[in-house]
N, C-alpha and C positions, 0 to 999 in steps of 0.2 A: 264559719261562724262562731263567735262567741255565744255558750249556753249561761243562762242565770245563774248555773254554778261555777262555773270559771270566772265570774264578777262579782263574785259575793266578793266582800268588804268584812264578814266575821266569819268563819266555822263556829258551828256547834260543835264543844267536843267536851270531852269528863271534866276538863279546868273551870267548865261555866256549870256543873253539875254542881247542886245544893243539897241534892238526896231532897227535897220536900217536893214531892209532885206540885203545888199548885204553884209554887213558887217558879220552879223548873220549866212548865209547861208556859208560862206568861214569860222568863225567859226568852225560851224558845217563840215566840209569838215576835216579842219584839226584836231577837234577829232578826226574824225573816221581813219585818218591816223597816230595819235599818238598809238590809242586803238591798229590798226594792226601793229606796230612796236614792242607796247607790247606785242603780242599774237606770234609772230615771235619771240622773244628776247625770249622768255621762252622756247623754244623748246629746247636751251640751245644747245650747243657743243663745243666740242677742239676748231673748228676752227667757226669764222663769217660765216653765212649763204650769201650765194649769196643774198637772198630774203630778209633779213635783210638790207642789203650796198644800194639794189634796192628800199627799202620802204624807209632810208635815204635821197636818192638821189631824191625820189618822194617828201618826209619830206619839202627838200630845196628847188625844183620847184616850190611848193606850197606857200610859205611862202613868196617868191619871188616876186609873181605872189598876196599874198594878201598884203604884203607890199605895190606894187606899186597903187595896189587900193587903198589902206586906203591914201598914200599922195597924189593922186588925186585928192580924193576928198577933202582931206585938202585945199590943193591948190584953187580948185575951190570955196570951202568956206570963205576962207580967214580965216582961222584957226589959230588964233596967238600963238600956242604950236604946229605950224607943224614943224620945225626946232628940237626942243626937242625931238617932237614924232618920225622923221625921223633919228636923230641920235641914239633911242633907238632901234628901227628897224635895220637899219646896224650893230650896235653892236650885237643885238639877232641874227642876221642872220652870223654875221660874228663868233661868237659862236659855231653855230651848225657847221657850215664848218669846223672849226677846231676839233671841237667833234668828228666828221663825221670821219677827217682823222685819230685823233689818235686811232680811233676804228679800221682803216683797216691796220694803222701801227703798231698799240702796244695791244698784247692780253692781256694787265694790265688792258686796258678801256672794261669796260663790256658796252654790248648790255642794260642791265637793267638799268646802271649811265645814258648812253645816252637820254635812253625813261624817266628815272625821271625826268634829266636838262629840256629836253624838256616840261613835264607836269608843274612842275614847272614854267619855264619862262613864257609858254603858259597863265594859268592862271593868274599868276602876274601882263604879260600886259595889259589884259582885262580890270584886275581889275583895274589897274592907268593908264595909257595911254588911253586903248581905252574909258574909262567909261568918261574921262578926255573929248574926243572930241565927246561921245555922248551928254554928258550935256550942251557942245556949241552949237552942232547941236539945241537940243530940245528949247534952249535959243532965237534962231532963228526963232520958229516958222512962225510968221510972214512973214518971209523975202521969196520972189519966189523963192530963191535957195533951199529952205527945201522943198517944193514942188517938184523940179526937182531930189532932192535925193530921193524920196518916189514914183514918177511917171517914172523917169528914170534912174535911178540909177542904175539898172544893164547893160546899154552901157557902163559904166564906167571902166570895167574891162580892163586891159592896154596890155594883156598877155591873150594867151590862154590857159587856164588850162590843 
C-alpha cells in the first residue's frame, strides 16, 4: 500500500529554501497542502469529493495568508519589486479561485488539473519572484531591517492561518 510520502507531487528540498524562516515555514505548509490535495484527488470519483473542495478552500485561505505576509515584509524592507510581486500574487490568487470554481461547476476540469496548476505555479513563483525578494534581503545584510526579519519575522503574520 502506498504511503502519503510516496504520493507526493512536490518534495521539499534545498531548491525551495529561501533561508528566510517565516517564508520557508509557510512554503513548507503550502507544499503539505498541495500534496494533500494531490492524494485526495488521486482517490478519484465521478463527482468532486467534499474533502477535495475543502482542501481547495484551505489552499486559497493559506495562499492569502502567505501572500499578505510576503507583501508586508516587502513594504517593511522597501523592496523595489513590491508592486510587481503583489500583482503576481494577485494573479496567482485569481487563477486559483477561478480554477477552483471551474472544478466545482464543471466536471470537465479535474482535481488533477488543479493540483498540477498549483504545483507548477507555486514552484515557478518561488524560483522567480520569491528568489528575487530573497536576493534583495540578503543584499541588505548590514541593514537593521535584515536583523528584524531574522529575529522577529514570525510576528509579521498578518492573519491567523
